[in-house]
BADRENNU-387952 format. One record per atom (N, C-alpha, C): x negated, y negated, z negated; residue in three letters. Coordinates in steps of 0.05 Angstrom, whole numbers, plus 5000, padded with zeros to 4 digits. Each point is the difference from the previous one (the first is absolute). Example, Ala and Ser with C-alpha at 12.3 -4.5 7.8 and 13.67 -1.06 7.14 Angstrom:
2
+------+------+------+---------+
|   px |   py |   pz | residuo |
+------+------+------+---------+
| 4736 | 5114 | 4844 |     ALA |
| 5018 | 4976 | 5000 |     ALA |
| 4982 | 4976 | 5000 |     ALA |
| 5007 | 4979 | 5014 |     SER |
| 4984 | 4976 | 4999 |     SER |
| 5015 | 4978 | 4986 |     SER |
+------+------+------+---------+
END
This chain:
111
+------+------+------+---------+
|   px |   py |   pz | residuo |
+------+------+------+---------+
| 0598 | 5524 | 8148 |     MET |
| 5013 | 5009 | 4976 |     MET |
| 5008 | 5030 | 5004 |     MET |
| 4998 | 5015 | 4979 |     ILE |
| 5006 | 5029 | 5001 |     ILE |
| 5024 | 5005 | 4982 |     ILE |
| 5019 | 5016 | 5009 |     LEU |
| 5023 | 5009 | 4985 |     LEU |
| 4996 | 5030 | 4994 |     LEU |
| 5002 | 5007 | 4974 |     ARG |
| 4997 | 5028 | 4992 |     ARG |
| 5026 | 5010 | 4989 |     ARG |
| 5008 | 5024 | 5007 |     THR |
| 5024 | 5012 | 4989 |     THR |
| 4994 | 5027 | 4987 |     THR |
| 5015 | 5006 | 4980 |     TRP |
| 4999 | 5027 | 4987 |     TRP |
| 5029 | 5007 | 4991 |     TRP |
| 5006 | 5026 | 5001 |     ARG |
| 5027 | 5009 | 4993 |     ARG |
| 4999 | 5023 | 4980 |     ARG |
| 5018 | 5000 | 4981 |     GLY |
| 5005 | 5022 | 4982 |     GLY |
| 5029 | 5001 | 4993 |     GLY |
| 5008 | 5020 | 4984 |     ALA |
| 5028 | 5002 | 4992 |     ALA |
| 5002 | 5011 | 4972 |     ALA |
| 5020 | 4992 | 4986 |     VAL |
| 5005 | 5009 | 4972 |     VAL |
| 5029 | 5009 | 4997 |     VAL |
| 5005 | 5015 | 4979 |     ARG |
| 5027 | 5007 | 4993 |     ARG |
| 5014 | 4975 | 4990 |     ARG |
| 5026 | 4997 | 5005 |     PRO |
| 5014 | 4975 | 4992 |     PRO |
| 4996 | 4994 | 4971 |     PRO |
| 5000 | 5020 | 4982 |     GLU |
| 4996 | 4995 | 4972 |     GLU |
| 4972 | 4990 | 4993 |     GLU |
| 4981 | 5003 | 5018 |     ASP |
| 4973 | 4990 | 4995 |     ASP |
| 4993 | 4974 | 5014 |     ASP |
| 5019 | 4990 | 5016 |     ALA |
| 4994 | 4977 | 5017 |     ALA |
| 4991 | 4975 | 4984 |     ALA |
| 5014 | 4992 | 4980 |     GLU |
| 4993 | 4976 | 4985 |     GLU |
| 4973 | 5004 | 4985 |     GLU |
| 4996 | 5024 | 4989 |     ALA |
| 4974 | 5006 | 4986 |     ALA |
| 4977 | 4999 | 5020 |     ALA |
| 5005 | 5011 | 5024 |     TYR |
| 4978 | 5000 | 5020 |     TYR |
| 4994 | 4971 | 5010 |     TYR |
| 5021 | 4984 | 5004 |     LEU |
| 4995 | 4973 | 5009 |     LEU |
| 4984 | 4984 | 4980 |     LEU |
| 5006 | 5004 | 4974 |     ARG |
| 4984 | 4987 | 4979 |     ARG |
| 4972 | 5010 | 5000 |     ARG |
| 4996 | 5027 | 5003 |     HIS |
| 4974 | 5012 | 5000 |     HIS |
| 4984 | 4989 | 5024 |     HIS |
| 5013 | 4999 | 5023 |     GLN |
| 4986 | 4990 | 5025 |     GLN |
| 4992 | 4971 | 4996 |     GLN |
| 5017 | 4984 | 4988 |     ASP |
| 4994 | 4972 | 4996 |     ASP |
| 4975 | 4998 | 4982 |     ASP |
| 4999 | 5017 | 4979 |     ASP |
| 4977 | 4999 | 4981 |     ASP |
| 4974 | 5012 | 5011 |     ASP |
| 5002 | 5016 | 5022 |     THR |
| 4976 | 5013 | 5010 |     THR |
| 4994 | 4989 | 5028 |     THR |
| 5013 | 5011 | 5020 |     GLY |
| 4994 | 4994 | 5028 |     GLY |
| 5003 | 4971 | 5007 |     GLY |
| 5023 | 4988 | 4993 |     VAL |
| 5005 | 4972 | 5007 |     VAL |
| 4980 | 4982 | 4986 |     VAL |
| 4994 | 5006 | 4975 |     ARG |
| 4980 | 4984 | 4986 |     ARG |
| 4973 | 5003 | 5013 |     ARG |
| 4993 | 5024 | 5008 |     ASP |
| 4974 | 5005 | 5013 |     ASP |
| 4999 | 4985 | 5027 |     ASP |
| 5021 | 5001 | 5016 |     TYR |
| 5001 | 4985 | 5025 |     TYR |
| 4994 | 4971 | 4994 |     TYR |
| 5015 | 4988 | 4982 |     ARG |
| 4999 | 4971 | 4995 |     ARG |
| 4973 | 4991 | 4988 |     ARG |
| 4986 | 5018 | 4986 |     GLU |
| 4975 | 4993 | 4988 |     GLU |
| 4976 | 5004 | 5020 |     GLU |
| 5006 | 5011 | 5023 |     THR |
| 4979 | 5004 | 5020 |     THR |
| 4997 | 4976 | 5018 |     THR |
| 4976 | 4988 | 5001 |     PRO |
| 4996 | 4977 | 5018 |     PRO |
| 5008 | 5007 | 5029 |     PRO |
| 5014 | 4982 | 5012 |     GLY |
| 5009 | 5004 | 5028 |     GLY |
| 5029 | 5010 | 5002 |     GLY |
| 5012 | 5007 | 4977 |     ASN |
| 5028 | 5007 | 5001 |     ASN |
| 5017 | 4975 | 5002 |     ASN |
| 5019 | 4999 | 5018 |     LEU |
| 5017 | 4977 | 5004 |     LEU |
| 5028 | 5003 | 4989 |     LEU |
| 5007 | 5024 | 4990 |     GLY |
| 5026 | 5004 | 4989 |     GLY |
| 5009 | 5029 | 5004 |     GLY |
| 5021 | 5007 | 4985 |     VAL |
| 5011 | 5027 | 5000 |     VAL |
| 5030 | 4999 | 5000 |     VAL |
| 5013 | 5016 | 5016 |     LEU |
| 5029 | 5005 | 4998 |     LEU |
| 5004 | 5029 | 4992 |     LEU |
| 5020 | 5004 | 4982 |     VAL |
| 5007 | 5027 | 4992 |     VAL |
| 5029 | 5004 | 5009 |     VAL |
| 5005 | 5020 | 5017 |     LEU |
| 5026 | 5005 | 5011 |     LEU |
| 5011 | 5026 | 4989 |     LEU |
| 5026 | 5001 | 4997 |     ARG |
| 5012 | 5026 | 4992 |     ARG |
| 5027 | 5003 | 5014 |     ARG |
| 5006 | 5026 | 5005 |     ARG |
| 5026 | 5007 | 5012 |     ARG |
| 5007 | 5028 | 4992 |     ARG |
| 5026 | 5005 | 4998 |     GLN |
| 5010 | 5027 | 4995 |     GLN |
| 4996 | 5016 | 5025 |     GLN |
| 4989 | 5024 | 4998 |     ARG |
| 4996 | 5017 | 5023 |     ARG |
| 5007 | 5028 | 4991 |     ARG |
| 5024 | 5009 | 5006 |     GLY |
| 5009 | 5026 | 4991 |     GLY |
| 5001 | 5001 | 4970 |     GLY |
| 4987 | 5020 | 4988 |     ASP |
| 4999 | 5004 | 4971 |     ASP |
| 4979 | 4984 | 4987 |     ASP |
| 4983 | 4985 | 5015 |     LEU |
| 4977 | 4986 | 4989 |     LEU |
| 5003 | 4970 | 5005 |     LEU |
| 4983 | 4985 | 4985 |     VAL |
| 4997 | 4972 | 5005 |     VAL |
| 4972 | 4996 | 5013 |     VAL |
| 5000 | 4990 | 5024 |     GLU |
| 4975 | 4996 | 5015 |     GLU |
| 4988 | 4973 | 4991 |     GLU |
| 4974 | 4999 | 4995 |     VAL |
| 4986 | 4975 | 4993 |     VAL |
| 4978 | 4996 | 5021 |     VAL |
| 5000 | 4977 | 5012 |     THR |
| 4979 | 4993 | 5019 |     THR |
| 4987 | 4974 | 4991 |     THR |
| 4973 | 5001 | 4999 |     THR |
| 4986 | 4975 | 4994 |     THR |
| 4988 | 4989 | 5026 |     THR |
| 5002 | 4974 | 5003 |     VAL |
| 4989 | 4986 | 5023 |     VAL |
| 4982 | 4979 | 4988 |     VAL |
| 4974 | 5001 | 5008 |     SER |
| 4982 | 4980 | 4990 |     SER |
| 4986 | 4986 | 5023 |     SER |
| 4993 | 4975 | 4996 |     LEU |
| 4987 | 4984 | 5021 |     LEU |
| 4972 | 4993 | 4990 |     LEU |
| 4981 | 5001 | 5019 |     TRP |
| 4971 | 4997 | 4994 |     TRP |
| 4988 | 4982 | 5021 |     TRP |
| 4978 | 4986 | 4991 |     THR |
| 4986 | 4982 | 5018 |     THR |
| 4985 | 5015 | 5022 |     THR |
| 4991 | 5025 | 4994 |     SER |
| 4984 | 5015 | 5019 |     SER |
| 4999 | 5030 | 4992 |     SER |
| 4990 | 5017 | 5018 |     MET |
| 4997 | 5028 | 4993 |     MET |
| 4978 | 5003 | 4978 |     MET |
| 4981 | 4982 | 4999 |     ASP |
| 4980 | 5001 | 4979 |     ASP |
| 5013 | 4996 | 4973 |     ASP |
| 5020 | 4983 | 4998 |     ALA |
| 5014 | 4995 | 4975 |     ALA |
| 5016 | 5026 | 4993 |     ALA |
| 5012 | 5012 | 5020 |     VAL |
| 5015 | 5025 | 4995 |     VAL |
| 4980 | 5021 | 4989 |     VAL |
| 4977 | 5002 | 5012 |     LYS |
| 4980 | 5020 | 4991 |     LYS |
| 4991 | 4994 | 4971 |     LYS |
| 4999 | 4975 | 4993 |     ALA |
| 4992 | 4993 | 4972 |     ALA |
| 5021 | 5011 | 4981 |     ALA |
| 5025 | 5001 | 5008 |     PHE |
| 5021 | 5011 | 4984 |     PHE |
| 5001 | 5031 | 5002 |     PHE |
| 5000 | 5010 | 5024 |     ALA |
| 5006 | 5029 | 5005 |     ALA |
| 4975 | 5018 | 5002 |     ALA |
| 4977 | 4988 | 5004 |     GLY |
| 4976 | 5016 | 5004 |     GLY |
| 4992 | 5003 | 5029 |     GLY |
| 4980 | 5016 | 5005 |     ASP |
| 4989 | 5002 | 5027 |     ASP |
| 5019 | 5014 | 5020 |     ASP |
| 5020 | 5014 | 4990 |     ASP |
| 5020 | 5013 | 5018 |     ASP |
| 5027 | 4987 | 4994 |     ASP |
| 5005 | 4976 | 5011 |     PRO |
| 5024 | 4986 | 4993 |     PRO |
| 5026 | 5014 | 5008 |     PRO |
| 4998 | 5019 | 5018 |     GLY |
| 5024 | 5015 | 5008 |     GLY |
| 5009 | 5020 | 4979 |     GLY |
| 4984 | 5004 | 4980 |     ARG |
| 5007 | 5019 | 4978 |     ARG |
| 5014 | 4983 | 4979 |     ARG |
| 5023 | 5010 | 4991 |     ALA |
| 5016 | 4985 | 4980 |     ALA |
| 4985 | 5001 | 4973 |     ALA |
| 5005 | 4979 | 4984 |     LYS |
| 4987 | 4998 | 4974 |     LYS |
| 5021 | 5006 | 4979 |     LYS |
| 4993 | 5018 | 4982 |     PHE |
| 5019 | 5008 | 4979 |     PHE |
| 4988 | 4993 | 4972 |     PHE |
| 5018 | 5000 | 4981 |     TYR |
| 4993 | 4991 | 4972 |     TYR |
| 5010 | 5021 | 4981 |     TYR |
| 4987 | 5001 | 4976 |     PRO |
| 5010 | 5019 | 4979 |     PRO |
| 5029 | 4994 | 4995 |     PRO |
| 5016 | 5021 | 4998 |     GLY |
| 5028 | 4997 | 4994 |     GLY |
| 5017 | 5002 | 5025 |     GLY |
| 4989 | 4996 | 5024 |     ASP |
| 5015 | 5002 | 5025 |     ASP |
| 5013 | 5027 | 5003 |     ASP |
| 4985 | 5021 | 4995 |     ASP |
| 5011 | 5027 | 5004 |     ASP |
| 5022 | 5007 | 4981 |     ASP |
| 5002 | 4986 | 4977 |     ASP |
| 5021 | 5004 | 4981 |     ASP |
| 5027 | 4990 | 5011 |     ASP |
| 4999 | 4980 | 5018 |     LEU |
| 5024 | 4987 | 5009 |     LEU |
| 5007 | 5004 | 5030 |     LEU |
| 4980 | 5004 | 5016 |     LEU |
| 5005 | 5002 | 5029 |     LEU |
| 5010 | 5028 | 5007 |     LEU |
| 5022 | 5002 | 5014 |     ALA |
| 5010 | 5025 | 5011 |     ALA |
| 4988 | 5006 | 5027 |     ALA |
| 4993 | 4979 | 5015 |     GLU |
| 4986 | 5001 | 5025 |     GLU |
| 4980 | 4978 | 5001 |     GLU |
| 4977 | 5005 | 5013 |     LYS |
| 4981 | 4979 | 5004 |     LYS |
| 4984 | 5005 | 5026 |     LYS |
| 4998 | 4979 | 5016 |     ASP |
| 4984 | 5002 | 5024 |     ASP |
| 4970 | 4998 | 4991 |     ASP |
| 4984 | 5017 | 5012 |     SER |
| 4971 | 4999 | 4993 |     SER |
| 4985 | 4980 | 5017 |     SER |
| 5015 | 4987 | 5018 |     HIS |
| 4986 | 4980 | 5017 |     HIS |
| 5015 | 4973 | 4998 |     HIS |
| 4985 | 4979 | 5008 |     ALA |
| 5011 | 4973 | 5003 |     ALA |
| 4996 | 4992 | 5029 |     ALA |
| 5018 | 4984 | 5010 |     ASP |
| 4999 | 4990 | 5028 |     ASP |
| 4991 | 4971 | 4999 |     ASP |
| 4986 | 4992 | 5021 |     HIS |
| 4990 | 4972 | 5003 |     HIS |
| 5008 | 4989 | 5027 |     HIS |
| 5007 | 4975 | 5000 |     TYR |
| 5008 | 4986 | 5025 |     TYR |
| 4986 | 4973 | 5001 |     TYR |
| 4992 | 4992 | 5023 |     ASP |
| 4991 | 4973 | 5005 |     ASP |
| 5024 | 4982 | 5002 |     ASP |
| 5002 | 4980 | 4984 |     VAL |
| 5022 | 4981 | 5003 |     VAL |
| 4994 | 4981 | 5023 |     VAL |
| 5016 | 5001 | 5021 |     VAL |
| 4995 | 4984 | 5023 |     VAL |
| 5019 | 4977 | 5003 |     VAL |
| 5020 | 4999 | 4982 |     GLY |
| 5018 | 4978 | 5000 |     GLY |
| 5017 | 5000 | 4975 |     GLY |
| 5007 | 4977 | 4990 |     ALA |
| 5017 | 4998 | 4976 |     ALA |
| 5014 | 4973 | 5001 |     ALA |
| 5025 | 5000 | 4991 |     ASP |
| 5015 | 4975 | 4997 |     ASP |
| 5017 | 5004 | 4975 |     ASP |
| 4989 | 4993 | 4978 |     LEU |
| 5013 | 5005 | 4974 |     LEU |
| 5005 | 4975 | 4985 |     LEU |
| 5022 | 4998 | 4986 |     ASP |
| 5005 | 4979 | 4981 |     ASP |
| 4985 | 5007 | 4974 |     ASP |
| 4991 | 4980 | 4985 |     PRO |
| 4987 | 5007 | 4975 |     PRO |
| 5019 | 5014 | 4981 |     PRO |
| 4990 | 5019 | 4986 |     ILE |
| 5016 | 5014 | 4980 |     ILE |
| 4993 | 4989 | 4973 |     ILE |
| 5018 | 4984 | 4989 |     ILE |
| 4994 | 4987 | 4974 |     ILE |
| 5020 | 5011 | 4980 |     ILE |
| 4989 | 5012 | 4979 |     GLY |
| 5017 | 5011 | 4979 |     GLY |
| 5018 | 5022 | 5009 |     GLY |
| 4991 | 5016 | 5020 |     ALA |
| 5017 | 5022 | 5010 |     ALA |
| 5005 | 5019 | 4978 |     ALA |
| 5025 | 5008 | 4997 |     GLN |
| 5008 | 5019 | 4980 |     GLN |
| 5008 | 5026 | 5013 |     GLN |
| 4994 | 5023 | 4987 |     PRO |
| 5009 | 5025 | 5010 |     PRO |
| 5030 | 5000 | 5003 |     PRO |
| 5010 | 5012 | 5021 |     GLY |
| 5028 | 4996 | 5005 |     GLY |
| 5016 | 5024 | 5005 |     GLY |
+------+------+------+---------+
END
């Protein structure tokens, strides 16, 4: 299993709009790609900005490439991102998942 992370940041007044936009674009794209096992969207206040990190799980690096293209280390962006993002990493990181002990997340609500 592969874990992919990406990070960006928005102004506090744009946070809710960006999270909706990301859900409609990137998260939807993740979930519609065969081999995607799920997505977490994390946010935290960081100075004057709200940092947003996406964490996605994949069956293999081939599945990641089906989503991200031949250079999976390059972040994938969508129309409208530049209107909302104050900072964006141009790369994504990948990790081999070598262990996990998780309870099922059923009906998890943003908190």
